C-alpha positions in Angstrom: 56.4 -54.9 21.1 57.0 -52.9 24.8 59.9 -53.2 26.8 60.7 -56.4 28.9 60.5 -55.5 32.6 63.8 -57.0 34.7 63.0 -57.5 38.5 66.9 -57.3 39.3 68.2 -54.2 41.2 71.9 -53.2 41.9 72.8 -50.2 44.2 75.7 -48.6 42.6 79.2 -48.7 43.9 81.7 -46.0 45.3 85.3 -46.4 45.7 87.8 -43.9 46.4 91.5 -43.4 46.6 93.7 -40.8 48.4 96.7 -39.8 46.2 99.7 -37.7 48.0 102.7 -36.8 46.3 104.8 -39.1 47.5 102.8 -41.8 45.9 103.2 -40.0 42.7 106.9 -39.6 42.9 107.6 -43.0 44.2 108.5 -42.5 48.1 109.8 -39.9 50.5 113.5 -40.6 51.9 114.4 -39.5 55.2 118.2 -38.7 56.1 119.9 -37.1 59.1 123.1 -36.2 60.6 124.5 -34.6 63.7 126.6 -31.5 63.0 129.2 -30.9 66.1 131.1 -27.4 66.4 134.6 -29.2 65.8 133.2 -30.1 62.5 132.8 -26.5 61.6 135.0 -23.1 61.0 133.7 -20.0 60.9 132.5 -18.2 57.4 133.6 -21.8 55.8 130.6 -24.1 54.4 130.6 -27.8 55.5 131.2 -29.4 52.4 128.8 -32.7 52.7 126.3 -32.0 55.8 124.2 -34.8 53.9 124.8 -36.3 50.4 122.4 -36.2 47.9 121.6 -38.0 44.8 121.3 -36.3 41.6 117.6 -35.5 40.8 116.8 -35.1 44.8 114.0 -32.4 45.5 114.3 -31.9 49.1 110.1 -31.4 50.7 111.0 -30.9 54.3 113.5 -30.9 56.8 115.0 -28.9 60.2 118.1 -28.3 62.0 117.4 -28.5 65.7 120.0 -26.6 68.3 120.7 -29.5 70.6 123.4 -27.5 72.3 123.7 -23.8 72.1 126.6 -22.1 70.2 128.4 -19.6 72.5 130.8 -17.3 70.3 131.2 -13.7 72.1 128.1 -11.9 70.6 126.4 -14.1 67.9 126.1 -17.3 65.8 124.2 -17.8 62.8 123.9 -20.6 60.2 122.8 -20.6 56.6 121.8 -24.3 54.9 121.9 -24.7 51.3 124.1 -26.6 49.0 127.4 -25.5 46.4 125.1 -23.1 44.3 122.9 -21.4 46.9 124.3 -21.4 50.6 121.1 -20.5 52.2 118.5 -22.3 49.5 116.7 -23.9 52.5 117.6 -21.8 55.7 118.7 -18.0 55.7 121.0 -16.8 58.5 119.6 -17.8 61.5 120.8 -17.8 65.1 121.9 -21.2 66.9 122.3 -19.3 70.1 119.2 -21.1 72.0 119.2 -24.8 73.0 115.9 -26.3 71.5 115.6 -24.0 68.8 114.2 -26.0 65.7 115.0 -23.8 62.3 112.8 -25.2 59.3 113.8 -25.7 55.9 111.7 -24.0 53.7 111.5 -26.4 50.1 111.9 -24.6 46.8 111.4 -27.4 44.3 114.9 -27.3 43.3 116.1 -30.3 41.6 119.7 -31.2 42.7 122.3 -32.1 39.7 125.7 -33.3 40.2 126.8 -29.8 40.9 124.8 -30.0 43.9 125.4 -33.2 45.6 124.9 -32.4 49.2 123.7 -29.8 51.6 125.8 -27.7 53.1 126.0 -25.8 55.9 127.5 -22.7 56.9 128.2 -20.9 60.3 129.3 -17.6 61.1 130.9 -16.9 64.7 130.6 -13.4 66.4 134.0 -13.7 67.9 135.8 -15.0 70.5 136.7 -18.8 71.0 133.2 -21.0 71.4 133.2 -23.9 73.4 130.0 -25.5 72.7 127.6 -26.1 70.0 126.0 -29.0 68.5 123.1 -29.4 65.7 121.2 -32.0 64.3 120.1 -32.0 60.7 116.7 -33.8 59.5 115.7 -33.8 55.9 113.5 -35.4 53.8 113.6 -35.7 49.8 112.3 -37.3 46.9 114.2 -38.3 43.7 112.2 -37.3 40.4 111.7 -39.5 37.4 114.7 -40.0 35.4 115.4 -36.8 33.2 117.1 -38.0 29.8 119.1 -35.3 28.1 120.6 -35.8 24.5 122.4 -33.7 22.2 123.3 -33.7 18.6 125.6 -31.4 16.3 123.9 -30.7 12.8 125.5 -29.1 10.1 124.1 -26.8 7.2 125.1 -29.4 4.6 122.6 -31.7 6.0 120.0 -29.4 5.7 117.7 -28.8 2.9 115.6 -25.5 3.0 112.0 -25.8 3.9 112.2 -29.3 4.6 112.1 -31.1 8.1 115.2 -32.8 9.5 114.8 -35.6 11.8 117.7 -34.8 14.3 118.0 -38.4 15.6 117.2 -37.0 19.3 114.4 -40.0 19.6 111.6 -39.7 22.3 109.6 -42.8 23.7 106.2 -43.1 23.9 104.7 -40.9 26.7 107.6 -39.0 27.1 107.2 -35.1 27.9 109.8 -32.5 26.9 111.1 -30.4 29.9 113.5 -28.4 28.1 115.9 -28.0 24.9 117.8 -25.5 22.9 119.3 -24.9 19.8 123.0 -23.4 20.2 124.4 -21.8 17.2 128.2 -22.8 16.9 128.5 -21.3 13.5 125.6 -18.5 12.4 124.3 -19.5 8.6 125.1 -17.2 5.9 122.7 -17.5 3.2 122.9 -14.4 1.3 119.6 -12.9 2.8 118.3 -14.7 5.9 118.3 -18.0 7.8 115.8 -18.7 10.5 114.4 -22.2 12.0 111.9 -24.4 13.8 111.8 -27.2 16.1 109.0 -29.4 16.8 107.8 -33.1 15.7 106.1 -34.6 12.6 103.0 -33.2 13.8 103.8 -29.8 14.6 106.8 -28.3 13.3 107.3 -25.5 15.7 105.7 -27.1 18.5 108.8 -25.9 20.7 110.7 -23.4 18.8 108.8 -20.9 16.6 110.6 -19.5 13.7 113.7 -18.2 15.1 116.8 -15.8 13.3 120.1 -18.0 12.8 121.7 -15.9 10.5 125.0 -14.1 11.1 124.8 -12.1 14.2 122.0 -14.0 15.8 121.7 -14.6 19.5 122.1 -17.9 21.0 121.0 -20.5 22.8 117.2 -20.3 21.7 115.5 -22.0 23.9 112.7 -24.7 23.7 109.3 -23.5 25.0 108.0 -26.9 26.9 104.4 -27.7 26.4 102.2 -30.6 28.2 102.3 -32.3 25.1 102.7 -36.2 25.7 104.6 -38.0 22.6 103.0 -40.7 20.9 104.6 -43.5 18.4 103.5 -40.9 15.7 106.0 -38.3 17.3 109.0 -40.0 18.2 111.9 -37.8 17.6 112.7 -33.7 17.3 112.7 -32.2 14.1 114.0 -28.9 12.9 113.4 -27.1 9.6 115.6 -24.7 8.2 114.3 -22.1 5.6 117.3 -19.9 4.1 116.4 -17.1 1.7 118.9 -15.9 -1.1 122.1 -17.8 -2.1 122.7 -21.0 -0.5 125.0 -20.6 2.7 128.6 -21.9 3.1 128.4 -22.5 6.6 126.5 -23.0 10.0 126.2 -25.6 12.4 124.2 -25.9 15.4 124.1 -27.9 18.5 120.4 -29.1 19.8 119.6 -30.8 23.0 116.4 -31.9 24.7 115.4 -32.8 27.9 112.6 -35.3 28.8 111.1 -38.0 31.2 108.4 -40.6 30.6 105.3 -40.3 31.9 104.4 -43.0 34.6 100.8 -45.0 34.9 99.8 -45.3 37.9 97.5 -47.9 39.1 94.4 -46.0 41.4 91.1 -48.2 41.8 90.7 -51.7 40.6 87.3 -52.4 38.9 86.1 -55.8 38.6 85.3 -57.4 35.2 82.1 -56.2 33.5 82.0 -52.8 35.5 80.7 -49.6 34.2 81.9 -46.4 35.2 78.6 -44.0 36.4 80.7 -41.0 37.3 83.4 -39.8 39.3 85.8 -37.0 40.4 89.2 -35.9 41.5 89.1 -33.2 44.3 92.6 -31.5 44.6 92.8 -30.9 48.4 96.3 -29.8 48.3 97.5 -28.2 45.1 100.7 -29.6 43.5 103.1 -26.7 42.8 105.6 -27.7 39.9 107.4 -24.5 38.6 105.0 -24.4 35.6 102.1 -26.4 35.9 100.5 -29.7 36.8 98.2 -31.8 35.1 96.3 -35.1 35.4 94.5 -37.7 33.2 92.5 -40.3 34.5 92.0 -43.7 32.3 93.0 -47.5 32.1 96.1 -49.3 30.8 94.1 -49.5 26.9 92.9 -45.7 27.1 95.0 -43.4 29.6 92.5 -40.7 29.1 89.2 -42.7 29.0 87.4 -41.1 32.0 89.3 -37.7 31.5 91.7 -35.9 29.2 94.5 -33.7 30.7 93.7 -31.4 33.7 95.2 -29.1 35.8 95.9 -30.0 39.6 97.8 -26.9 40.3 95.2 -25.3 42.3 92.6 -26.7 44.6 89.1 -27.7 43.4 86.6 -30.7 42.0 87.1 -32.1 38.3 84.2 -34.7 37.2 84.9 -37.8 35.4 83.2 -38.5 32.3 81.3 -41.5 32.1 81.8 -43.2 28.7 79.8 -46.1 29.3 82.7 -48.5 28.5 82.2 -52.0 30.0 85.4 -53.8 31.3 86.1 -57.1 29.8 88.5 -58.2 32.7 89.6 -56.8 36.0 91.1 -53.2 35.2 92.5 -50.6 36.9 91.4 -47.1 36.7 95.1 -45.3 36.4 96.3 -41.6 36.6 99.2 -40.1 34.8 100.8 -36.8 36.0 102.4 -34.5 33.7 104.5 -31.9 35.5 106.4 -28.6 33.6 108.8 -26.2 34.7 112.5 -26.5 36.1 111.4 -26.8 39.7 109.6 -29.9 40.8 106.8 -30.2 43.4 107.0 -29.8 47.1 103.3 -30.4 48.2 100.4 -32.1 46.7 97.2 -34.2 47.7 94.1 -35.1 46.3 91.0 -37.9 46.2 90.1 -39.8 43.4 86.5 -41.4 43.3 84.2 -43.5 41.3 80.9 -44.9 41.4 80.0 -47.9 39.3 78.2 -50.7 38.5 78.9 -54.4 37.4 76.8 -55.9 34.6 74.8 -58.6 35.2 75.4 -58.5 39.2 71.4 -57.6 40.6 71.8 -57.7 44.2 68.0 -57.7 45.2 64.6 -58.0 43.1 61.7 -56.1 43.5 58.2 -57.0 43.0 
């Protein structure tokens, strides 16, 4: 029996969306302040030029000289924070009205130790009578980073057996950093080593490392772009001792992580089938170590493309799987960043070509 011919025809539908850094992180926040000469003391940082929340990442800003400073010879400023005085603006003259000093975004994530921008003015002598600067900044706040710490003593550990530290990781969490600090060295007769990871990969974050007498501390985690599932729900460590059992040894284990956010990008109607698509990175994201994206839907976050880099410009095709949506469904994206600095730029376009089963638009004889 031959194939039964159908006269119905359907043109494929193309949809696209532009995705920028501010959409991935939530939103950019603008703030500003007017700094008068009278608020400044030469070589002394103004403590709170603009307050910043914990987790803030400055993505732009400027200092505009509204009124020139007029010390005897020179007037310069730096702009930074309590940790690095010139993090955003290196020493620059403010003796010309109208001059604009642009910030240089660094990707630095502000902590409780850097709760505000600081401006430091240095006078070249004399008694200046004029000077006014307007500060303007744009920043976002990174996804909540959770840090957990636990102490583990030698008595709780069995050589060669994985130990659940109780440092739980929710589904879709990504480890950013961590460490094992040796409070008291282990003293088995011959040697003591430790690995750290999870139930799937025991040494995912720390390969076999010495914790015997005289060992260096702390031992840093090596982050990966691994996304935790319900299977890998906590940090596990495995200690291995050789020789007579230890009579001492304690560790402080800490981990910092965030949870991936799933963002709807393009809505598909019921009975849609993705035929093709791609992500085109127009401006690379620039986190400290890496930036990756997955494309899928709520039922399968990587249905159309598993993790791929968006840290450089280029074109990455999606994978047509033949999956038919049974109801209206959003194509989603998940962004995974790694590194101690956050991105300050990023722009991409996601487009898909799809058809809707049973929706013929015209007939052909």
